[in-house]
LUMFI-516526 format. One record per residue: residue in one letter; x, y, z of N, C-alpha, C in turn; residue number from 1. Coordinates in Angstrom, 2 decimals, decimal comma, padded with zeros to 5 digits, m for minus. Each point is the difference from the previous one (the first is absolute). Layout:
N
R_type_nX_nY_nZ_caX_caY_caZ_cX_cY_cZ_seq
R_A_X_Y_Z_X_Y_Z_X_Y_Z_NUM
...
This chain:
258
R_type_nX_nY_nZ_caX_caY_caZ_cX_cY_cZ_seq
R_M_m011,56_m010,15_m021,79_000,26_001,10_m000,95_001,43_m000,06_m000,60_1
R_G_001,09_m000,59_000,87_001,11_000,10_m000,67_000,15_m001,29_m000,75_2
R_I_m000,76_m001,26_000,06_000,08_m000,76_m001,09_m000,68_000,56_m001,39_3
R_I_m000,72_000,70_000,19_m000,81_000,90_m001,21_001,14_000,94_m000,87_4
R_L_000,61_000,49_000,97_001,00_001,13_m000,84_001,05_m000,89_m000,52_5
R_E_000,59_m001,15_000,35_000,88_m000,60_m000,36_m000,17_m000,78_m001,07_6
R_R_m001,43_m000,42_m000,01_m000,51_m000,70_m001,20_m000,30_001,09_m001,16_7
R_V_m000,15_001,08_000,17_m000,11_000,94_m001,19_001,53_000,73_m000,44_8
R_Y_000,87_000,46_001,18_000,89_000,31_m000,01_001,08_m001,03_000,55_9
R_R_000,78_m000,64_m001,04_001,03_m001,20_000,96_001,31_000,73_000,23_10
R_V_000,12_000,57_000,72_001,41_000,97_000,47_000,39_m000,20_001,39_11
R_G_m000,92_m000,71_000,80_000,30_m000,29_001,39_m000,81_001,15_000,85_12
R_I_m000,66_000,89_m000,58_m000,34_001,08_000,86_m001,03_m000,55_000,91_13
R_G_m000,78_m000,98_m000,48_m001,10_m000,73_000,86_000,54_m000,40_001,06_14
R_C_000,76_m001,14_m000,23_000,78_m000,77_000,94_000,63_000,98_001,39_15
R_I_000,52_001,16_m000,43_000,46_000,97_000,76_m001,21_000,51_000,97_16
R_L_m001,02_000,44_m000,93_m000,99_000,67_000,92_m000,79_m001,28_000,97_17
R_S_000,05_m001,15_m000,57_m000,80_m001,19_001,01_001,23_m000,32_001,04_18
R_S_001,17_m000,23_m000,08_000,85_m000,41_001,26_000,11_001,43_000,63_19
R_M_000,17_000,66_m000,16_000,24_001,34_000,87_m001,42_000,35_000,75_20
R_T_m001,09_m000,04_m000,49_m001,03_000,46_000,76_m000,40_m001,42_000,98_21
R_G_000,37_m001,13_m000,69_m000,20_m001,04_000,91_000,80_m000,07_001,18_22
R_F_001,22_000,35_m000,27_001,08_000,00_001,19_m000,36_001,12_000,91_23
R_V_m000,25_000,97_m000,24_m000,41_001,14_000,70_m001,08_000,00_001,05_24
R_T_m001,26_m000,77_m000,91_m001,25_m000,11_001,02_m000,03_m000,94_000,62_25
R_L_001,12_m000,80_m000,05_000,13_m001,29_000,96_000,96_000,64_001,05_26
R_L_000,99_000,90_m000,09_000,48_000,70_001,20_m000,86_000,38_000,74_27
R_I_m001,22_001,00_m000,60_m000,64_000,81_000,82_m001,04_m000,86_000,85_28
R_A_m000,68_m001,02_m000,73_m000,75_m001,01_000,54_000,55_m000,57_001,20_29
R_H_001,38_m000,35_m000,13_000,84_m000,66_001,13_000,21_000,91_001,37_30
R_N_000,13_001,10_m000,37_000,31_000,73_001,07_m001,35_000,98_000,61_31
R_L_m001,05_m000,28_m000,75_m001,55_000,40_000,70_m000,19_m001,27_000,66_32
R_A_000,25_m000,83_m000,22_m000,35_m001,34_000,82_000,84_m000,40_001,28_33
R_L_001,06_000,71_000,25_000,82_m000,34_001,12_m000,27_000,03_001,30_34
R_G_m001,00_001,06_000,07_m000,84_000,23_001,39_m001,41_m000,56_000,09_35
R_G_m000,15_m001,22_m000,93_m001,36_m000,64_m000,09_m000,70_000,65_m000,95_36
R_D_m001,45_m000,04_000,42_m001,15_000,69_m001,18_000,36_001,28_000,25_37
R_T_m000,24_001,08_m000,86_m000,03_001,39_m000,07_m001,46_000,40_000,45_38
R_M_m000,82_m000,65_m000,19_m001,31_000,49_000,45_m000,41_m000,71_001,32_39
R_E_000,09_000,75_000,96_m000,22_m000,41_001,38_m001,54_m000,57_000,14_40
R_M_m001,01_000,45_m000,70_m001,25_m000,51_m000,13_m000,60_m000,16_m001,56_41
R_L_m000,43_m001,18_m000,49_m000,67_000,22_m001,37_m001,22_000,76_000,21_42
R_Q_000,00_001,10_m001,12_m001,14_000,74_000,25_m001,35_m001,06_m000,55_43
R_A_m001,00_000,55_000,63_m001,28_m000,92_m000,46_m000,24_000,35_m001,35_44
R_V_000,08_001,32_m000,38_m000,29_000,34_m001,57_000,81_m001,09_m001,16_45
R_L_001,25_m000,57_000,79_000,83_m000,63_m000,97_m000,43_m001,29_m000,48_46
R_D_m000,74_m000,43_001,03_m000,73_m001,53_000,06_m000,87_m000,13_m000,98_47
R_T_000,25_000,39_m001,60_m000,78_m000,12_m000,73_000,72_m000,71_m001,24_48
R_N_m000,07_m000,97_m000,41_000,86_m000,71_m001,23_m000,48_000,52_m001,13_49
R_F_m001,13_000,19_m000,42_m000,08_000,75_m001,47_001,14_001,30_m000,11_50
R_W_m000,51_000,98_001,02_000,95_001,14_m000,20_001,24_000,18_000,12_51
R_L_000,40_m001,42_000,90_001,69_m000,07_m000,04_000,49_m000,63_m001,51_52
R_A_m000,93_m000,45_m000,59_000,37_m000,81_m001,39_m000,12_000,95_m001,03_53
R_T_m000,78_001,10_000,10_m000,07_000,95_m000,99_000,66_001,43_000,08_54
R_H_m000,38_000,50_001,33_000,61_001,36_000,01_001,57_000,03_000,35_55
R_V_000,07_m000,88_000,91_001,39_m000,03_000,55_001,31_m000,72_m001,05_56
R_V_m000,59_m000,93_m001,03_000,74_m000,41_m000,92_000,03_001,12_m001,15_57
R_V_m001,03_000,40_m000,50_000,11_001,27_m000,96_001,02_001,00_000,45_58
R_V_m000,31_000,62_001,23_000,71_001,39_000,18_001,73_m000,50_000,48_59
R_T_m000,01_m001,20_000,14_001,25_m000,32_000,29_000,78_m000,38_m001,20_60
R_L_m000,37_m000,54_m001,10_000,54_m000,05_m001,10_000,04_001,35_m000,76_61
R_G_m000,94_001,06_000,24_000,47_001,08_m000,40_001,04_000,91_000,36_62
R_Y_m000,22_000,04_001,43_001,53_000,53_000,70_001,22_m000,79_m000,14_63
R_A_000,28_m001,27_m000,06_000,97_m000,61_m000,26_000,50_000,41_m001,65_64
R_S_m001,04_000,06_m001,21_000,62_000,56_m000,99_000,17_001,26_m000,10_65
R_T_m000,07_000,93_000,73_000,60_001,38_000,41_001,58_m000,09_000,05_66
R_F_000,01_m001,28_001,13_001,64_m000,03_000,33_000,74_m000,85_m000,98_67
R_G_m000,77_m000,81_m000,74_000,73_m000,62_m001,50_000,64_001,22_m000,46_68
R_A_m001,34_001,08_m000,82_000,44_000,89_m000,63_001,23_000,51_000,55_69
R_G_m000,09_000,67_001,16_001,27_000,69_000,74_001,26_m000,61_m000,17_70
R_L_m000,13_m001,21_000,20_001,25_m001,16_000,04_000,56_000,05_m001,72_71
R_L_m000,89_000,06_m000,76_000,35_m000,03_m001,53_000,75_001,09_m000,22_72
R_A_m000,83_001,39_000,31_000,73_001,53_000,13_001,36_m000,01_000,30_73
R_I_000,25_m000,71_001,34_001,46_m000,15_000,52_000,93_m000,54_m001,07_74
R_V_m000,38_m001,09_m000,24_000,88_m000,49_m001,21_000,33_000,91_m001,04_75
R_Y_m001,03_000,57_m000,44_000,10_000,62_m001,17_001,20_001,01_000,17_76
R_I_m000,20_000,86_001,52_000,91_000,89_000,09_001,51_m000,27_000,31_77
R_C_000,25_m001,27_000,68_001,06_m000,33_000,37_000,82_m000,68_m001,63_78
R_L_m000,74_m000,61_m000,91_000,51_m000,24_m001,15_000,42_001,38_m000,89_79
R_G_m000,93_000,71_000,44_000,25_001,26_m001,17_001,11_000,50_000,37_80
R_I_000,16_000,36_001,62_001,27_000,91_000,23_001,43_m000,72_000,05_81
R_F_m000,32_m001,32_000,50_001,45_m000,68_000,15_000,56_m001,00_m001,15_82
R_T_m001,26_000,02_m001,03_000,29_m000,70_m001,24_m000,58_000,22_m001,23_83
R_P_000,71_m000,33_m001,03_m000,66_000,36_m001,34_m001,31_m000,97_m000,57_84
R_Q_m000,15_m000,54_000,98_m000,95_m001,27_m000,59_m001,35_000,47_m000,23_85
R_L_m000,62_001,20_000,03_m001,40_000,39_m000,08_m000,05_000,11_m001,37_86
R_K_001,17_000,23_m000,96_m000,36_m000,15_m001,33_000,60_m000,80_m000,68_87
R_Q_000,04_m001,36_000,74_000,19_m001,20_m000,74_m001,41_m000,58_m000,49_88
R_K_000,23_m000,39_m001,35_m001,09_m000,49_m000,70_m000,29_m001,69_000,64_89
R_L_m001,07_m000,18_000,17_m000,41_m001,47_000,19_m000,39_m000,81_m000,83_90
R_N_000,77_m001,36_m000,10_m000,39_m000,80_m001,26_m001,08_m000,76_000,52_91
R_R_m000,68_000,16_000,92_m000,89_m000,99_000,63_m001,21_000,90_000,30_92
R_G_m001,04_m000,64_m000,12_m001,31_001,02_000,53_m001,19_000,23_m001,24_93
R_P_m001,01_000,82_000,25_m001,03_000,20_m000,70_000,50_000,35_m001,61_94
R_T_001,16_001,15_000,02_000,23_000,86_m001,21_001,57_m000,40_m000,27_95
R_A_000,25_m001,63_000,39_001,22_m000,44_m000,52_000,32_m000,06_m001,49_96
R_S_m000,96_m000,53_m000,54_m000,07_m000,20_m001,43_000,06_001,41_m001,08_97
R_G_m000,46_001,16_000,94_000,24_001,11_m000,76_001,21_000,67_000,07_98
R_G_001,21_m000,62_000,39_001,21_000,86_000,53_000,12_000,04_001,35_99
R_G_m001,03_m000,30_000,84_000,12_m000,11_001,56_m000,23_001,61_000,55_100
R_I_m000,04_m000,12_001,28_m000,69_001,18_000,61_000,76_000,23_001,40_101
R_E_000,47_001,31_000,18_001,18_000,50_000,82_m000,43_m000,58_001,11_102
R_L_000,88_m000,15_001,36_m000,35_m000,61_001,19_m000,80_001,08_000,93_103
R_G_000,84_001,47_m000,57_m000,93_000,75_000,96_m001,35_000,07_m000,57_104
R_K_m000,37_000,10_m001,28_m001,48_000,26_m000,23_m000,67_m001,51_000,40_105
R_A_000,67_m001,09_m000,10_m000,80_m000,92_000,69_m000,51_000,08_001,48_106
R_L_001,12_000,61_000,64_m000,42_000,17_001,36_m000,82_001,25_000,37_107
R_T_000,04_001,07_m000,79_m001,28_000,71_m000,12_m001,28_m000,35_000,18_108
R_K_000,00_m001,05_m001,44_m001,37_m000,56_m000,26_m000,17_m001,00_001,31_109
R_M_000,85_m000,64_000,72_m000,30_m000,84_001,27_m000,78_000,85_000,85_110
R_V_000,77_000,91_000,28_m000,41_001,15_001,38_m001,51_000,41_m000,22_111
R_Y_m000,16_000,46_m001,49_m001,31_000,72_m000,48_m000,86_m000,86_000,31_112
R_G_000,11_m001,39_m000,54_m000,85_m000,91_m000,05_m000,65_m000,72_001,72_113
R_I_001,31_m000,01_000,98_m000,46_m000,45_001,10_m000,71_001,10_000,85_114
R_V_000,45_001,44_m000,59_m001,06_001,19_000,71_m001,27_m000,19_m000,28_115
R_C_m000,44_m000,13_m001,17_m001,26_m000,22_m000,37_m000,55_m001,11_000,81_116
R_F_000,52_m001,19_000,06_m000,66_m001,06_000,81_000,06_000,48_001,09_117
R_A_000,83_000,67_000,80_m000,18_000,44_001,35_m000,93_000,82_000,44_118
R_T_m000,52_000,97_m000,97_m001,01_000,86_000,15_m001,13_m000,88_m000,23_119
R_L_m000,16_m000,60_m000,89_m001,51_m000,89_000,05_000,10_m000,53_001,08_120
R_F_000,73_m001,00_000,58_m000,12_m000,91_001,13_000,06_000,94_001,39_121
R_S_000,53_001,11_000,06_000,02_000,81_001,50_m001,44_000,59_m000,40_122
R_F_m000,40_000,29_m000,97_m001,34_000,61_m000,04_m001,34_m000,72_000,38_123
R_V_000,08_m001,20_m000,53_m001,15_m001,10_m000,05_000,29_m000,54_001,50_124
R_G_001,11_000,01_000,68_000,15_m000,66_000,94_m000,55_001,01_001,47_125
R_T_000,40_001,17_m000,27_m000,54_001,29_000,86_m001,71_m000,06_000,09_126
R_V_m000,31_m000,19_m001,02_m001,26_000,30_m000,15_m001,13_m001,31_000,34_127
R_L_000,83_m001,02_m000,22_m000,15_m001,38_000,90_m000,06_000,22_001,30_128
R_G_000,92_000,76_000,58_000,30_000,18_001,64_m001,41_000,78_000,29_129
R_G_m000,28_001,04_m000,78_m000,74_001,06_000,36_m001,55_m000,86_000,40_130
R_I_m000,39_m000,80_m001,29_m001,37_m001,14_000,33_000,54_m000,65_001,29_131
R_W_001,12_m000,46_000,31_000,13_m000,66_001,44_m000,34_000,80_001,27_132
R_A_000,48_000,96_m000,23_m000,36_001,16_000,98_m001,15_000,20_000,12_133
R_D_m000,83_000,09_m001,07_m001,29_000,64_000,29_m000,97_m001,43_000,30_134
R_Q_000,29_m001,10_m000,19_m000,73_m001,08_000,51_000,39_m000,30_001,66_135
R_S_001,51_000,40_000,16_000,55_m000,37_001,30_m000,15_001,09_000,92_136
R_W_000,05_001,35_m000,08_m000,10_001,06_000,82_m001,20_001,08_m000,52_137
R_G_m000,50_m000,40_m001,16_m001,31_001,20_m000,03_000,33_001,15_m001,29_138
R_R_001,48_m000,10_m000,06_000,16_000,74_m001,12_001,20_m000,23_m000,84_139
R_F_m000,12_000,78_m001,48_000,75_m000,43_m000,88_001,58_000,40_000,19_140
R_W_000,00_001,51_000,51_001,45_000,74_m000,14_m000,36_001,13_001,46_141
R_G_001,26_m000,46_000,59_m000,51_001,06_001,17_001,61_000,79_000,39_142
R_W_000,93_000,18_m001,16_001,21_000,50_000,45_000,85_m000,55_000,57_143
R_D_000,05_m001,32_000,22_000,68_m000,45_001,04_001,47_000,02_m000,70_144
R_P_000,97_000,21_001,02_001,58_m000,09_m000,53_000,28_m000,93_m001,01_145
R_K_m000,46_m001,40_000,42_000,10_m001,00_m001,02_m000,76_000,21_m001,69_146
R_E_m001,08_000,24_000,43_m000,69_000,50_m001,30_000,44_001,24_m001,04_147
R_N_000,40_000,85_000,87_000,95_001,30_m000,84_001,20_m000,37_m000,11_148
R_G_000,81_m000,99_000,27_001,32_m000,62_m000,35_m000,31_m000,96_m001,46_149
R_A_m001,01_m000,80_000,10_m000,85_m000,72_m001,24_m000,26_001,16_m001,19_150
R_L_m000,64_001,15_000,25_m000,34_000,95_m001,07_001,34_000,56_m000,30_151
R_M_000,73_000,30_000,79_001,58_000,54_m000,42_000,50_m000,68_m001,03_152
R_I_000,31_m001,54_m000,03_000,46_m000,94_m000,78_m000,64_000,19_m001,32_153
R_V_m001,24_m000,14_000,01_m000,97_000,13_m001,06_000,34_001,42_m001,11_154
R_I_m000,03_000,84_000,92_000,34_001,53_m000,66_001,06_000,10_m000,63_155
R_W_001,19_m000,40_000,71_001,54_000,11_m000,39_m000,11_m000,91_m001,20_156
R_C_m000,18_m001,18_m000,28_m000,08_m000,74_m001,01_m000,49_000,64_m001,26_157
R_A_m001,43_000,80_000,16_m000,73_000,48_m000,74_000,76_001,23_m000,57_158
R_V_000,71_000,73_001,05_000,74_001,10_m000,73_001,20_m000,31_m000,89_159
R_I_000,74_m001,33_000,65_001,13_m000,37_m001,23_m000,55_m000,32_m001,26_160
R_L_m000,86_m000,75_m000,15_m000,92_m000,22_m001,09_m000,27_001,58_m001,04_161
R_H_m000,82_000,61_000,73_m000,36_001,35_m000,92_001,58_000,85_m000,21_162
R_A_000,95_m000,05_001,03_000,97_000,72_m000,57_000,94_m000,49_m001,01_163
R_R_m000,19_m001,44_m000,48_000,57_m000,48_m001,14_m001,10_m000,27_m000,88_164
R_W_m001,06_000,18_000,04_m000,90_000,20_m000,97_000,12_001,40_m000,61_165
R_G_000,04_000,93_000,92_m000,05_001,54_m000,49_001,67_000,54_m000,38_166
R_G_000,76_m001,08_m000,38_001,66_000,14_m000,19_000,38_001,10_000,82_167
R_M_m000,24_000,13_001,40_000,64_000,70_001,17_001,08_m000,52_000,20_168
R_I_000,18_m001,37_000,22_001,22_m000,76_000,20_000,58_m001,00_m001,30_169
R_R_001,13_m000,15_000,12_000,69_m000,87_m001,01_000,61_m001,27_000,79_170
R_E_000,72_m000,79_m000,30_000,57_m001,19_000,65_000,43_000,26_001,22_171
R_R_000,66_001,06_000,20_000,34_m000,07_001,35_m000,59_000,89_000,87_172
R_G_m001,13_000,62_m000,11_m000,97_000,24_000,69_m000,83_m000,87_000,80_173
R_L_m000,31_m000,63_m001,43_m000,84_m001,37_000,41_000,57_m000,81_001,24_174
R_M_001,55_m000,33_m000,33_000,60_m000,73_001,00_000,06_000,96_001,58_175
R_A_000,08_000,91_000,02_000,36_000,83_001,08_m001,58_m000,05_000,70_176
R_M_m000,99_000,12_m000,85_m001,37_m000,07_000,81_m000,27_m001,50_000,15_177
R_A_000,21_m000,90_m000,51_m000,16_m001,28_000,65_000,72_m000,39_001,24_178
R_I_001,40_000,74_000,15_000,62_m000,27_001,21_m001,08_000,76_000,90_179
R_F_m000,18_001,20_m000,28_m000,73_000,70_001,01_m001,22_m001,00_000,67_180
R_G_m000,44_m000,69_m000,89_m001,11_m000,79_000,31_000,53_m000,87_000,96_181
R_N_000,99_m000,50_000,09_000,40_m000,97_001,09_m000,08_000,67_001,35_182
R_I_000,25_001,43_m000,17_m000,22_000,81_001,28_m001,56_000,22_000,53_183
R_V_m000,57_000,12_m000,93_m001,50_000,30_000,40_m000,84_m001,28_000,51_184
R_T_000,45_m001,17_m000,76_m000,20_m001,44_000,35_000,06_m000,34_001,26_185
R_A_001,49_000,20_000,41_000,47_m000,62_001,23_m000,83_000,90_001,13_186
R_Y_m000,24_001,32_m000,11_m000,46_000,86_000,95_m001,35_m000,49_000,14_187
R_S_m000,62_m000,05_m001,07_m001,39_m000,25_000,29_m000,30_m001,41_000,07_188
R_W_000,76_m001,04_m000,23_m000,31_m001,58_000,50_000,49_m000,16_001,46_189
R_F_001,44_000,71_000,25_000,47_m000,52_001,52_m000,04_001,30_000,70_190
R_G_000,21_001,28_m000,32_000,03_001,12_000,74_m001,08_000,64_000,97_191
R_V_m001,13_m000,39_m000,96_m001,25_000,35_000,97_m000,31_m000,58_001,21_192
R_N_000,52_m001,33_m000,14_m000,32_m000,84_000,95_000,94_000,38_001,20_193
R_M_000,97_000,88_m000,25_000,45_000,35_001,34_m000,50_001,30_000,79_194
R_L_m000,88_000,48_m000,82_m000,58_001,05_000,59_m001,00_m000,20_001,13_195
R_G_m000,45_m001,10_000,28_m001,04_m000,82_001,03_m001,19_000,57_000,26_196
R_I_m000,59_000,55_m001,35_m001,33_000,67_000,24_m000,83_m000,61_m001,12_197
R_G_m001,21_000,24_000,01_m000,92_m000,81_m000,95_m000,44_m001,30_m000,21_198
R_L_m000,92_m000,13_m000,45_m000,58_m001,71_000,13_001,19_m000,98_m000,47_199
R_H_000,77_000,47_m000,67_001,01_m001,05_m000,64_001,31_m000,16_000,96_200
R_S_m000,03_000,50_000,98_001,15_000,25_001,01_000,33_m001,29_000,59_201
R_Y_000,39_m000,96_m000,81_000,14_m001,20_000,45_001,55_m000,80_m000,58_202
R_G_000,54_m000,41_000,83_001,32_m000,76_m000,80_001,08_001,31_000,26_203
R_F_000,21_000,34_000,78_000,95_000,93_000,50_001,44_m000,23_m000,22_204
R_M_000,86_000,96_m000,44_001,14_m000,31_m000,63_000,67_000,81_000,40_205
R_D_000,26_000,68_001,55_000,97_001,08_000,22_000,99_m000,26_m000,05_206
R_K_001,06_m001,35_m000,07_001,30_m000,18_m000,01_000,02_000,14_m001,61_207
R_A_m000,48_000,38_m001,02_000,17_m000,02_m001,23_000,05_001,41_m000,45_208
R_F_m000,36_000,83_001,19_m000,04_001,32_m000,79_001,47_000,55_m000,35_209
R_W_001,25_m000,25_000,23_001,17_000,56_m000,39_000,30_m000,68_m001,14_210
R_W_m000,27_m001,37_m000,15_000,12_m000,62_m001,06_m000,62_000,63_m001,45_211
R_L_m001,38_000,12_000,52_m000,64_000,77_m001,05_000,51_001,72_m000,44_212
R_L_000,75_000,49_001,09_000,36_001,32_m000,30_001,07_m000,23_m000,91_213
R_G_001,03_m001,06_000,44_000,95_m000,15_m000,93_m000,16_m000,64_m001,12_214
R_Y_m001,08_m000,34_m000,64_m000,37_m000,56_m001,19_m000,53_001,28_m000,75_215
R_I_m000,81_000,77_000,38_m000,53_001,21_m000,53_001,54_000,86_m000,31_216
R_G_000,79_000,09_000,99_001,42_000,64_m000,36_000,65_m000,46_m001,30_217
R_V_m000,07_m001,61_m000,11_000,87_m000,53_m001,00_m000,98_000,24_m001,32_218
R_Q_m001,21_000,07_000,08_m000,72_000,24_m001,13_000,21_001,69_m000,52_219
R_I_m000,18_000,80_000,60_000,12_001,49_m000,21_001,50_000,01_m000,74_220
R_A_001,38_m000,85_000,73_001,04_000,25_m000,64_000,13_m000,68_m001,37_221
R_L_m000,74_m001,03_m000,12_m000,12_m000,68_m001,32_m000,78_001,05_m000,84_222
R_I_m001,09_000,62_000,23_m000,40_001,03_m000,98_000,84_000,99_m000,30_223
R_A_000,85_000,83_001,12_001,06_000,60_m000,36_001,07_m000,31_m000,90_224
R_L_000,39_m001,33_000,10_000,83_m000,52_m000,90_m000,34_000,10_m001,46_225
R_A_m001,57_m000,44_m000,20_m000,65_000,17_m001,34_000,29_001,24_m000,58_226
R_Y_m000,06_001,03_000,70_000,14_001,21_m000,55_001,53_000,76_m000,06_227
R_L_001,04_m000,93_000,10_001,04_000,60_m000,20_000,31_000,48_m001,72_228
R_P_000,59_000,76_m000,33_000,20_000,61_m001,14_000,31_m001,25_m001,11_229
R_P_m000,66_000,14_m001,18_000,22_m001,22_m000,95_001,24_m000,18_m000,22_230
R_A_001,03_000,92_m000,07_001,10_m000,29_m000,40_000,89_m000,91_001,31_231
R_Y_m000,60_m000,39_000,82_000,63_m000,93_000,80_m000,67_m001,21_m000,03_232
R_W_m000,65_m000,08_m000,92_m000,75_m001,48_m000,35_000,62_m000,73_m000,82_233
R_R_000,57_m001,03_000,21_000,67_m000,72_m001,15_m000,83_m000,50_m001,24_234
R_S_m001,17_m000,24_000,30_m000,94_m000,45_m001,11_m000,62_001,74_m000,15_235
R_P_000,03_m000,04_m001,40_m000,65_001,53_m000,68_m001,34_m000,36_000,25_236
R_I_m000,70_001,22_000,46_m001,28_000,07_m000,12_m000,57_001,42_m000,55_237
R_L_m001,32_000,06_m000,12_m000,37_001,06_m000,71_m000,54_000,89_000,73_238
R_V_000,60_001,64_m000,41_m000,18_000,81_000,76_m000,84_000,94_m000,89_239
R_K_m000,84_001,16_000,47_m000,82_000,65_m000,55_000,88_001,40_m000,10_240
R_T_000,15_000,52_m001,39_000,71_001,10_m000,37_m001,14_001,18_m000,73_241
R_G_m000,77_000,82_000,80_m001,20_000,62_m000,90_m001,14_m000,90_m000,24_242
R_A_m000,24_m000,16_m001,38_m001,02_m001,04_m000,56_000,55_m001,20_m000,10_243
R_T_001,21_m000,14_m000,38_000,40_m001,43_m000,31_000,77_m000,51_001,27_244
R_A_000,41_m001,37_m000,42_000,85_m000,83_001,25_001,24_m000,60_m000,71_245
R_K_000,99_m000,16_000,70_001,09_m000,49_m000,71_001,02_m000,60_001,08_246
R_P_000,77_m001,13_m000,34_000,78_m000,83_000,87_000,94_001,20_000,62_247
R_A_m000,11_m000,44_001,32_000,89_000,74_000,82_001,62_m000,48_000,08_248
R_P_000,87_000,83_000,08_001,33_m001,00_m000,06_000,26_m000,72_001,09_249
R_T_000,76_m000,63_m000,13_000,56_m000,99_000,97_001,14_000,65_000,37_250
R_P_000,51_m000,44_001,44_001,18_000,73_000,65_001,40_m000,22_m000,97_251
R_E_000,03_m001,32_m000,92_001,02_000,24_m000,80_m000,01_000,90_m000,96_252
R_G_m001,16_000,28_m000,48_m000,41_000,71_m001,25_000,58_001,44_000,58_253
R_E_m000,32_000,60_001,21_000,20_001,31_000,41_001,03_000,19_000,55_254
R_F_000,91_m000,96_000,82_001,22_000,38_000,79_001,03_m000,82_m000,87_255
R_G_m000,15_m000,60_m001,02_000,97_m000,94_m000,39_000,06_m001,10_000,69_256
R_A_000,72_m001,07_m000,82_000,14_m001,40_000,75_001,21_000,12_001,02_257
R_A_m000,36_m000,92_001,05_000,75_000,03_001,12_001,39_m000,54_m000,68_258
């Protein structure tokens, strides 16, 4: 996904996405393996190569995409608050010949596209999991915590898309909702394993509980950062004033140059 983004918008964002996610997931994988296999006993239902190659791969791509969208949203927030680069015109990309597209709008398109991808793959992966459950356990859906978590991810992605389609959120709102998607996915993917109930209660990660809480706290702080008053953003952003929208003043414009 990072390679595709870098191919379209050649500004290094795709490289950042790939390198950061690769680094973090390797850290997680290393720490999960410190005590050996996290599954004490391989469940018999998992010994099915076809479904391991379809449901697991598809749903993992969907979940990972929500984290990708959330990471790009964090990049947007940090660039907007600490730098004026969101308004920088890109001289490379799909619209370079027409004067270029602003970096902020490019990031918005990236996040929106990845959320669309995540919605599709999370939904298809969840349906495939239901088919697998029907063949293995005799029911398509049983309100298992893991199944509920999968449904939460699909619903949240759909909420983001509908909010954007309906004009209820602008760029900042999209980014804040994408970051909250990190929380939904982290809890649904890892947190429900810590409950110790349900047919999916294998691969316990009790020691990761405080890490999960810390991660959620950081994401909440980033969402709060996204809603700082526009005057504190170094990159001018659009704000609604009645029926119209206008660029918000920068700190220099409102308080004078330092």
